[in-house]
FISEPA-439240 format. One record per residue (C-alpha): residue number from 1; residue in three letters; chain; x, y, z. Coordinates in Angstrom, 1 decimal. Layout:
N
+------+------+-------+--------+--------+--------+
| resi | resn | chain |      X |      Y |      Z |
+------+------+-------+--------+--------+--------+
|  NUM |  Ala |     A |      X |      Y |      Z |
...
+------+------+-------+--------+--------+--------+
//
This chain:
200
+------+------+-------+--------+--------+--------+
| resi | resn | chain |      X |      Y |      Z |
+------+------+-------+--------+--------+--------+
|    1 |  Met |     A |    1.9 |  -20.5 |    6.5 |
|    2 |  Lys |     A |   -0.2 |  -19.6 |    9.6 |
|    3 |  Pro |     A |   -0.4 |  -16.1 |   11.0 |
|    4 |  Glu |     A |    2.3 |  -16.4 |   13.6 |
|    5 |  Glu |     A |    4.7 |  -18.3 |   11.1 |
|    6 |  Ile |     A |    4.1 |  -15.4 |    8.8 |
|    7 |  Leu |     A |    4.9 |  -13.0 |   11.7 |
|    8 |  Gly |     A |    7.7 |  -15.0 |   12.8 |
|    9 |  Glu |     A |    9.5 |  -15.2 |    9.5 |
|   10 |  Ala |     A |    9.1 |  -11.5 |    8.6 |
|   11 |  Leu |     A |   10.9 |  -10.7 |   11.9 |
|   12 |  Arg |     A |   13.6 |  -13.4 |   11.5 |
|   13 |  Val |     A |   14.4 |  -11.7 |    7.8 |
|   14 |  Leu |     A |   14.4 |   -8.3 |    9.6 |
|   15 |  Arg |     A |   16.8 |   -9.3 |   12.4 |
|   16 |  Glu |     A |   19.4 |  -10.6 |    9.8 |
|   17 |  Gly |     A |   19.3 |   -7.7 |    7.6 |
|   18 |  Gly |     A |   17.1 |   -8.7 |    5.1 |
|   19 |  Thr |     A |   14.2 |   -7.0 |    3.2 |
|   20 |  Ile |     A |   10.6 |   -7.9 |    2.9 |
|   21 |  Leu |     A |    7.5 |   -6.8 |    0.7 |
|   22 |  Tyr |     A |    4.6 |   -6.0 |    3.0 |
|   23 |  Pro |     A |    0.8 |   -4.7 |    2.9 |
|   24 |  Thr |     A |    0.8 |   -1.7 |    5.5 |
|   25 |  Asp |     A |   -2.3 |    0.5 |    6.4 |
|   26 |  Thr |     A |   -1.4 |    2.4 |    3.2 |
|   27 |  Val |     A |   -0.1 |    0.7 |    0.5 |
|   28 |  Trp |     A |    2.3 |   -2.4 |    0.2 |
|   29 |  Gly |     A |    5.7 |   -1.3 |    1.5 |
|   30 |  Leu |     A |    9.4 |   -2.4 |    1.1 |
|   31 |  Gly |     A |   10.6 |   -2.9 |    4.5 |
|   32 |  Cys |     A |   13.9 |   -3.4 |    6.4 |
|   33 |  Asp |     A |   15.1 |   -2.6 |   10.2 |
|   34 |  Ala |     A |   15.7 |    1.0 |   10.0 |
|   35 |  Thr |     A |   18.8 |    0.9 |   12.3 |
|   36 |  Asn |     A |   20.7 |   -1.2 |    9.9 |
|   37 |  Pro |     A |   22.4 |    0.8 |    7.1 |
|   38 |  Ala |     A |   23.2 |   -2.0 |    4.9 |
|   39 |  Ala |     A |   19.7 |   -3.2 |    4.9 |
|   40 |  Val |     A |   18.4 |    0.7 |    4.1 |
|   41 |  Ala |     A |   21.0 |    0.4 |    1.2 |
|   42 |  Lys |     A |   19.1 |   -2.4 |   -0.1 |
|   43 |  Ile |     A |   16.1 |   -0.9 |   -0.2 |
|   44 |  Phe |     A |   17.6 |    1.9 |   -2.3 |
|   45 |  Glu |     A |   18.9 |   -0.7 |   -4.4 |
|   46 |  Ile |     A |   15.7 |   -2.4 |   -5.2 |
|   47 |  Lys |     A |   13.7 |    0.6 |   -5.7 |
|   48 |  Arg |     A |   16.6 |    2.1 |   -8.1 |
|   49 |  Arg |     A |   16.4 |    5.3 |   -5.9 |
|   50 |  Pro |     A |   19.0 |    7.9 |   -4.8 |
|   51 |  Asp |     A |   20.2 |    7.5 |   -1.3 |
|   52 |  Ser |     A |   19.9 |   11.1 |   -0.9 |
|   53 |  Lys |     A |   15.8 |   10.6 |   -0.8 |
|   54 |  Ser |     A |   14.4 |   10.5 |    2.7 |
|   55 |  Leu |     A |   12.3 |    7.0 |    3.6 |
|   56 |  Val |     A |    9.1 |    6.9 |    5.9 |
|   57 |  Leu |     A |    9.5 |    4.7 |    9.0 |
|   58 |  Leu |     A |    6.8 |    2.8 |   10.7 |
|   59 |  Ala |     A |    6.9 |    2.8 |   14.8 |
|   60 |  Ser |     A |    4.8 |    1.0 |   17.2 |
|   61 |  Asp |     A |    3.7 |    3.6 |   19.4 |
|   62 |  Leu |     A |    5.2 |    7.0 |   20.8 |
|   63 |  Asp |     A |    7.5 |    5.7 |   23.4 |
|   64 |  Met |     A |    9.7 |    4.0 |   20.2 |
|   65 |  Val |     A |    9.6 |    7.3 |   18.4 |
|   66 |  Ala |     A |   11.0 |    9.1 |   21.4 |
|   67 |  Lys |     A |   13.9 |    6.7 |   21.5 |
|   68 |  Tyr |     A |   15.1 |    7.8 |   17.6 |
|   69 |  Val |     A |   14.4 |   11.8 |   17.8 |
|   70 |  Lys |     A |   15.8 |   14.3 |   20.1 |
|   71 |  Gln |     A |   12.5 |   15.9 |   21.0 |
|   72 |  Ile |     A |    8.8 |   15.1 |   20.3 |
|   73 |  Pro |     A |    7.4 |   18.4 |   19.8 |
|   74 |  Ser |     A |    4.1 |   18.5 |   22.2 |
|   75 |  Ile |     A |    1.9 |   19.2 |   19.0 |
|   76 |  Ala |     A |    2.6 |   15.4 |   17.9 |
|   77 |  Val |     A |    1.1 |   14.1 |   20.9 |
|   78 |  Asp |     A |   -2.0 |   15.7 |   20.1 |
|   79 |  Leu |     A |   -1.7 |   14.9 |   16.5 |
|   80 |  Val |     A |   -1.5 |   10.9 |   17.1 |
|   81 |  Glu |     A |   -4.1 |   10.6 |   19.7 |
|   82 |  Val |     A |   -7.0 |   12.6 |   17.7 |
|   83 |  Asn |     A |   -5.7 |   11.0 |   14.1 |
|   84 |  Asp |     A |   -8.4 |    8.8 |   12.3 |
|   85 |  Ala |     A |   -6.4 |    8.3 |    9.0 |
|   86 |  Pro |     A |   -3.0 |    7.1 |    8.4 |
|   87 |  Met |     A |   -0.5 |   10.2 |    9.0 |
|   88 |  Thr |     A |    3.4 |   10.4 |    8.8 |
|   89 |  Ile |     A |    4.6 |   13.0 |   10.9 |
|   90 |  Ile |     A |    8.2 |   14.5 |    9.9 |
|   91 |  Tyr |     A |   10.0 |   15.3 |   13.4 |
|   92 |  Pro |     A |   13.2 |   18.0 |   13.4 |
|   93 |  Ala |     A |   15.9 |   16.1 |   14.8 |
|   94 |  Ala |     A |   16.3 |   12.3 |   14.1 |
|   95 |  Ile |     A |   18.9 |   10.4 |   16.3 |
|   96 |  Ala |     A |   21.2 |    8.8 |   13.7 |
|   97 |  Gly |     A |   24.3 |    7.2 |   13.4 |
|   98 |  Lys |     A |   27.1 |    8.5 |   11.0 |
|   99 |  Pro |     A |   28.4 |    6.8 |    7.6 |
|  100 |  Glu |     A |   31.4 |    6.1 |    9.5 |
|  101 |  Glu |     A |   29.8 |    4.6 |   12.6 |
|  102 |  Pro |     A |   27.8 |    1.5 |   13.0 |
|  103 |  Gly |     A |   24.0 |    1.9 |   13.6 |
|  104 |  Asp |     A |   22.9 |    0.6 |   16.9 |
|  105 |  Arg |     A |   19.6 |   -0.1 |   18.8 |
|  106 |  Trp |     A |   19.2 |    3.7 |   19.3 |
|  107 |  His |     A |   20.2 |    5.2 |   16.6 |
|  108 |  Leu |     A |   18.7 |    5.0 |   13.2 |
|  109 |  Ala |     A |   20.7 |    4.2 |   10.3 |
|  110 |  Trp |     A |   22.3 |    7.3 |    8.8 |
|  111 |  Asn |     A |   21.1 |    6.5 |    5.2 |
|  112 |  Ala |     A |   17.2 |    6.2 |    6.5 |
|  113 |  Val |     A |   16.9 |    9.9 |    7.6 |
|  114 |  Ala |     A |   16.6 |   13.1 |    5.4 |
|  115 |  Glu |     A |   19.9 |   15.2 |    4.4 |
|  116 |  Asp |     A |   18.7 |   18.0 |    6.8 |
|  117 |  Gly |     A |   18.4 |   15.5 |    9.5 |
|  118 |  Thr |     A |   14.5 |   15.2 |    9.6 |
|  119 |  Val |     A |   12.8 |   11.9 |    9.7 |
|  120 |  Gly |     A |    9.6 |   10.7 |    8.8 |
|  121 |  Ile |     A |    7.8 |    8.2 |   11.0 |
|  122 |  Arg |     A |    4.0 |    6.7 |   11.2 |
|  123 |  Ile |     A |    2.5 |    5.0 |   13.9 |
|  124 |  Pro |     A |    0.4 |    2.5 |   11.5 |
|  125 |  Met |     A |   -3.3 |    2.1 |   12.0 |
|  126 |  Ala |     A |   -2.6 |   -1.6 |   11.2 |
|  127 |  Asp |     A |   -2.0 |   -3.8 |   14.2 |
|  128 |  Trp |     A |   -0.3 |   -6.2 |   12.0 |
|  129 |  Cys |     A |    2.4 |   -3.6 |   11.2 |
|  130 |  Lys |     A |    2.5 |   -2.4 |   14.9 |
|  131 |  Gln |     A |    3.1 |   -5.7 |   16.2 |
|  132 |  Val |     A |    6.2 |   -6.2 |   13.6 |
|  133 |  Ala |     A |    7.8 |   -3.1 |   14.8 |
|  134 |  Tyr |     A |    6.9 |   -3.8 |   18.5 |
|  135 |  Lys |     A |    8.5 |   -7.3 |   18.5 |
|  136 |  Leu |     A |   11.6 |   -6.1 |   16.4 |
|  137 |  Gly |     A |   12.0 |   -3.7 |   18.8 |
|  138 |  Arg |     A |   12.9 |   -0.6 |   16.3 |
|  139 |  Pro |     A |   11.2 |    1.2 |   13.6 |
|  140 |  Leu |     A |   10.8 |   -0.5 |   10.4 |
|  141 |  Val |     A |   11.3 |    1.2 |    6.9 |
|  142 |  Ser |     A |    7.9 |    1.3 |    5.1 |
|  143 |  Thr |     A |    8.5 |    2.7 |    1.3 |
|  144 |  Ser |     A |    6.3 |    2.1 |   -1.7 |
|  145 |  Ala |     A |    6.8 |   -1.1 |   -3.6 |
|  146 |  Asn |     A |    7.6 |    0.6 |   -7.0 |
|  147 |  Ile |     A |   10.5 |    1.2 |   -8.9 |
|  148 |  Ser |     A |   11.7 |    5.0 |   -8.2 |
|  149 |  Gly |     A |    9.4 |    7.1 |  -10.5 |
|  150 |  Glu |     A |    7.1 |    4.6 |  -11.8 |
|  151 |  Pro |     A |    3.5 |    4.7 |  -10.2 |
|  152 |  Thr |     A |    2.8 |    3.2 |   -6.7 |
|  153 |  Pro |     A |    0.9 |    0.0 |   -6.8 |
|  154 |  Gln |     A |   -2.5 |    0.2 |   -5.2 |
|  155 |  Arg |     A |   -2.8 |   -3.8 |   -4.9 |
|  156 |  Phe |     A |   -0.4 |   -6.7 |   -4.6 |
|  157 |  Ser |     A |   -1.3 |   -7.8 |   -8.3 |
|  158 |  Glu |     A |    0.2 |   -4.4 |   -9.4 |
|  159 |  Ile |     A |    3.7 |   -5.0 |   -7.8 |
|  160 |  Pro |     A |    6.3 |   -5.4 |  -10.6 |
|  161 |  Gln |     A |    8.0 |   -9.0 |  -10.4 |
|  162 |  Glu |     A |   11.2 |   -7.5 |  -10.3 |
|  163 |  Ile |     A |   10.3 |   -6.0 |   -6.9 |
|  164 |  Lys |     A |    8.7 |   -9.3 |   -5.4 |
|  165 |  Asp |     A |   11.8 |  -11.3 |   -6.7 |
|  166 |  Ala |     A |   14.5 |   -8.9 |   -5.2 |
|  167 |  Val |     A |   13.0 |   -9.1 |   -1.4 |
|  168 |  Asp |     A |   14.3 |  -12.0 |    0.9 |
|  169 |  Phe |     A |   10.7 |  -12.5 |    2.0 |
|  170 |  Val |     A |    7.1 |  -11.5 |    0.7 |
|  171 |  Val |     A |    4.2 |  -11.3 |    3.1 |
|  172 |  Pro |     A |    1.4 |  -13.2 |    1.6 |
|  173 |  Pro |     A |   -1.8 |  -10.9 |    0.7 |
|  174 |  Ser |     A |   -3.7 |  -13.0 |    3.0 |
|  175 |  Val |     A |   -2.4 |  -10.7 |    6.1 |
|  176 |  Asp |     A |   -5.0 |   -8.2 |    6.1 |
|  177 |  Thr |     A |   -3.9 |   -4.7 |    7.1 |
|  178 |  Gln |     A |   -7.2 |   -3.0 |    5.9 |
|  179 |  Ser |     A |   -4.8 |   -1.0 |    3.6 |
|  180 |  Thr |     A |   -6.4 |    2.1 |    2.3 |
|  181 |  Gly |     A |   -4.5 |    1.7 |   -1.3 |
|  182 |  Arg |     A |   -3.3 |    5.7 |   -0.6 |
|  183 |  Ala |     A |   -0.2 |    7.1 |    0.4 |
|  184 |  Ser |     A |   -0.8 |    8.6 |    4.0 |
|  185 |  Gln |     A |   -1.0 |   12.4 |    4.9 |
|  186 |  Ile |     A |    2.3 |   14.2 |    5.8 |
|  187 |  Ile |     A |    2.5 |   16.9 |    8.3 |
|  188 |  Lys |     A |    6.1 |   18.7 |    9.0 |
|  189 |  Leu |     A |    6.6 |   19.9 |   12.8 |
|  190 |  Gly |     A |    9.4 |   22.2 |   14.1 |
|  191 |  Leu |     A |   10.7 |   22.7 |   17.5 |
|  192 |  Arg |     A |    8.9 |   25.9 |   18.1 |
|  193 |  Gly |     A |    5.5 |   24.3 |   17.2 |
|  194 |  Glu |     A |    5.7 |   24.9 |   13.5 |
|  195 |  Val |     A |    3.3 |   22.9 |   11.6 |
|  196 |  Glu |     A |    3.5 |   22.5 |    7.7 |
|  197 |  Ile |     A |    1.2 |   20.3 |    5.9 |
|  198 |  Ile |     A |    2.9 |   18.4 |    3.1 |
|  199 |  Arg |     A |    0.5 |   16.2 |    1.9 |
|  200 |  Lys |     A |   -3.0 |   15.9 |    2.7 |
+------+------+-------+--------+--------+--------+
//
Protein backbone atom coordinates (compact mmCIF):
# COMPACT_ATOMS: atom_id res chain seq x y z
CA MET A 1 0.00 0.00 0.00
CA LYS A 2 1.13 3.53 -0.71
CA PRO A 3 1.50 5.93 2.27
CA GLU A 4 -1.67 7.85 1.36
CA GLU A 5 -3.60 4.56 1.05
CA ILE A 6 -2.42 3.43 4.49
CA LEU A 7 -3.49 6.72 6.03
CA GLY A 8 -6.82 6.59 4.20
CA GLU A 9 -7.58 3.05 5.33
CA ALA A 10 -6.66 3.84 8.95
CA LEU A 11 -9.00 6.84 8.90
CA ARG A 12 -11.82 4.84 7.30
CA VAL A 13 -11.59 2.18 10.02
CA LEU A 14 -11.44 4.76 12.81
CA ARG A 15 -14.43 6.70 11.46
CA GLU A 16 -16.45 3.49 11.26
CA GLY A 17 -15.78 2.70 14.93
CA GLY A 18 -13.04 0.16 14.30
CA THR A 19 -9.67 -0.47 15.92
CA ILE A 20 -6.16 -0.18 14.52
CA LEU A 21 -2.70 -1.44 15.45
CA TYR A 22 -0.18 1.29 14.65
CA PRO A 23 3.31 2.61 15.40
CA THR A 24 3.53 5.71 17.58
CA ASP A 25 6.42 7.90 18.70
CA THR A 26 6.89 5.56 21.69
CA VAL A 27 5.74 1.94 21.18
CA TRP A 28 3.23 0.15 18.97
CA GLY A 29 -0.26 1.06 20.04
CA LEU A 30 -3.87 -0.03 19.84
CA GLY A 31 -6.03 2.84 18.66
CA CYS A 32 -9.59 3.95 18.05
CA ASP A 33 -11.68 7.12 17.99
CA ALA A 34 -11.51 8.39 21.58
CA THR A 35 -15.02 9.88 21.33
CA ASN A 36 -16.64 6.53 20.52
CA PRO A 37 -17.51 4.51 23.68
CA ALA A 38 -18.16 1.29 21.74
CA ALA A 39 -14.78 1.51 19.99
CA VAL A 40 -13.03 2.20 23.31
CA ALA A 41 -14.78 -0.85 24.79
CA LYS A 42 -13.30 -2.96 21.96
CA ILE A 43 -9.81 -1.80 22.94
CA PHE A 44 -10.34 -2.93 26.55
CA GLU A 45 -11.67 -6.24 25.26
CA ILE A 46 -8.66 -6.82 23.00
CA LYS A 47 -6.25 -6.04 25.87
CA ARG A 48 -8.37 -8.00 28.39
CA ARG A 49 -8.06 -4.98 30.62
CA PRO A 50 -10.60 -3.64 33.17
CA ASP A 51 -12.39 -0.57 31.80
CA SER A 52 -11.80 1.21 35.11
CA LYS A 53 -8.21 1.85 33.98
CA SER A 54 -7.52 5.05 32.07
CA LEU A 55 -6.08 5.30 28.57
CA VAL A 56 -3.58 7.63 26.90
CA LEU A 57 -4.93 9.67 24.00
CA LEU A 58 -3.10 11.34 21.11
CA ALA A 59 -4.09 14.82 19.89
CA SER A 60 -2.77 16.73 16.90
CA ASP A 61 -2.07 19.94 18.86
CA LEU A 62 -3.06 22.00 21.90
CA ASP A 63 -6.06 23.42 20.05
CA MET A 64 -7.50 19.92 19.88
CA VAL A 65 -6.67 19.27 23.53
CA ALA A 66 -8.56 22.45 24.47
CA LYS A 67 -11.78 21.06 22.99
CA TYR A 68 -11.74 18.05 25.31
CA VAL A 69 -10.58 19.43 28.66
CA LYS A 70 -12.28 22.11 30.74
CA GLN A 71 -9.07 24.05 31.25
CA ILE A 72 -5.48 23.79 30.09
CA PRO A 73 -3.17 24.81 32.96
CA SER A 74 -0.79 27.49 31.68
CA ILE A 75 2.23 25.37 32.55
CA ALA A 76 1.03 22.76 30.03
CA VAL A 77 1.64 25.24 27.21
CA ASP A 78 5.22 25.79 28.41
CA LEU A 79 5.84 22.05 28.75
CA VAL A 80 4.60 21.33 25.22
CA GLU A 81 6.70 24.16 23.75
CA VAL A 82 10.00 23.08 25.32
CA ASN A 83 9.43 19.33 25.21
CA ASP A 84 11.94 17.31 23.20
CA ALA A 85 10.83 13.77 24.12
CA PRO A 86 7.47 11.96 24.13
CA MET A 87 5.44 13.38 27.04
CA THR A 88 1.93 12.56 28.20
CA ILE A 89 0.20 15.22 30.27
CA ILE A 90 -2.62 14.26 32.62
CA TYR A 91 -5.15 17.09 32.52
CA PRO A 92 -7.39 17.69 35.55
CA ALA A 93 -10.87 17.81 34.00
CA ALA A 94 -11.88 16.00 30.82
CA ILE A 95 -15.03 16.82 28.89
CA ALA A 96 -16.57 13.38 28.58
CA GLY A 97 -19.98 11.88 27.89
CA LYS A 98 -21.74 9.84 30.58
CA PRO A 99 -22.51 6.14 29.95
CA GLU A 100 -26.16 6.96 29.21
CA GLU A 101 -25.21 9.72 26.75
CA PRO A 102 -23.89 9.06 23.24
CA GLY A 103 -20.48 10.66 22.80
CA ASP A 104 -20.32 13.47 20.31
CA ARG A 105 -17.51 15.22 18.54
CA TRP A 106 -16.73 17.49 21.49
CA HIS A 107 -17.03 14.87 24.22
CA LEU A 108 -14.56 12.11 24.94
CA ALA A 109 -16.04 8.67 25.43
CA TRP A 110 -16.92 8.19 29.10
CA ASN A 111 -14.73 5.05 29.23
CA ALA A 112 -11.67 6.80 27.76
CA VAL A 113 -11.06 8.90 30.87
CA ALA A 114 -10.04 8.02 34.42
CA GLU A 115 -12.64 7.55 37.15
CA ASP A 116 -11.55 10.84 38.74
CA GLY A 117 -12.28 12.73 35.51
CA THR A 118 -8.65 13.26 34.50
CA VAL A 119 -7.33 12.34 31.08
CA GLY A 120 -3.83 11.67 29.77
CA ILE A 121 -3.15 13.27 26.38
CA ARG A 122 0.04 13.38 24.33
CA ILE A 123 0.83 15.47 21.28
CA PRO A 124 2.97 12.90 19.48
CA MET A 125 6.36 13.74 18.04
CA ALA A 126 5.58 11.51 15.03
CA ASP A 127 4.08 13.41 12.10
CA TRP A 128 2.09 10.34 10.96
CA CYS A 129 0.27 10.11 14.29
CA LYS A 130 -0.41 13.85 14.32
CA GLN A 131 -1.81 13.58 10.82
CA VAL A 132 -4.20 10.77 11.78
CA ALA A 133 -5.57 12.75 14.73
CA TYR A 134 -5.78 15.95 12.67
CA LYS A 135 -7.63 14.33 9.76
CA LEU A 136 -9.86 12.34 12.11
CA GLY A 137 -10.70 15.63 13.80
CA ARG A 138 -10.60 14.20 17.32
CA PRO A 139 -8.22 12.40 19.68
CA LEU A 140 -7.04 8.88 19.11
CA VAL A 141 -6.67 6.21 21.79
CA SER A 142 -3.07 5.04 22.17
CA THR A 143 -2.50 2.12 24.52
CA SER A 144 0.34 -0.38 24.27
CA ALA A 145 -0.23 -3.39 22.01
CA ASN A 146 -0.13 -6.11 24.64
CA ILE A 147 -2.48 -8.20 26.73
CA SER A 148 -2.94 -6.50 30.10
CA GLY A 149 -0.23 -7.54 32.55
CA GLU A 150 2.14 -8.83 29.86
CA PRO A 151 5.33 -7.03 28.72
CA THR A 152 4.99 -4.11 26.32
CA PRO A 153 6.30 -5.11 22.86
CA GLN A 154 9.36 -3.12 21.83
CA ARG A 155 8.88 -3.86 18.12
CA PHE A 156 6.25 -5.17 15.71
CA SER A 157 7.62 -8.73 15.72
CA GLU A 158 7.00 -8.97 19.49
CA ILE A 159 3.28 -8.13 19.28
CA PRO A 160 1.16 -11.22 20.03
CA GLN A 161 -0.63 -12.68 17.01
CA GLU A 162 -3.82 -12.59 19.08
CA ILE A 163 -3.60 -8.77 19.10
CA LYS A 164 -2.86 -8.57 15.36
CA ASP A 165 -5.84 -10.79 14.59
CA ALA A 166 -8.22 -8.87 16.86
CA VAL A 167 -7.91 -5.38 15.31
CA ASP A 168 -9.68 -4.17 12.19
CA PHE A 169 -6.56 -2.77 10.51
CA VAL A 170 -2.84 -3.30 11.03
CA VAL A 171 -0.72 -0.36 9.88
CA PRO A 172 2.30 -1.78 8.01
CA PRO A 173 5.61 -1.59 9.91
CA SER A 174 6.98 0.36 6.93
CA VAL A 175 5.25 3.48 8.30
CA ASP A 176 8.12 5.32 9.99
CA THR A 177 7.26 7.11 13.23
CA GLN A 178 10.81 7.03 14.65
CA SER A 179 9.49 5.15 17.65
CA THR A 180 11.63 5.29 20.79
CA GLY A 181 10.55 1.78 21.84
CA ARG A 182 9.88 3.17 25.32
CA ALA A 183 6.78 4.49 27.06
CA SER A 184 6.46 8.27 27.35
CA GLN A 185 7.14 10.32 30.44
CA ILE A 186 3.93 11.18 32.30
CA ILE A 187 3.31 14.49 34.07
CA LYS A 188 0.12 15.18 36.04
CA LEU A 189 -1.06 18.79 36.29
CA GLY A 190 -3.53 20.44 38.67
CA LEU A 191 -5.74 23.46 38.08
CA ARG A 192 -3.68 25.52 40.55
CA GLY A 193 -0.38 24.83 38.83
CA GLU A 194 0.50 21.64 40.73
CA VAL A 195 2.97 19.42 38.89
CA GLU A 196 3.52 15.75 39.68
CA ILE A 197 5.94 13.56 37.74
CA ILE A 198 4.28 10.12 37.43
CA ARG A 199 6.88 8.52 35.15
CA LYS A 200 10.23 9.94 34.01
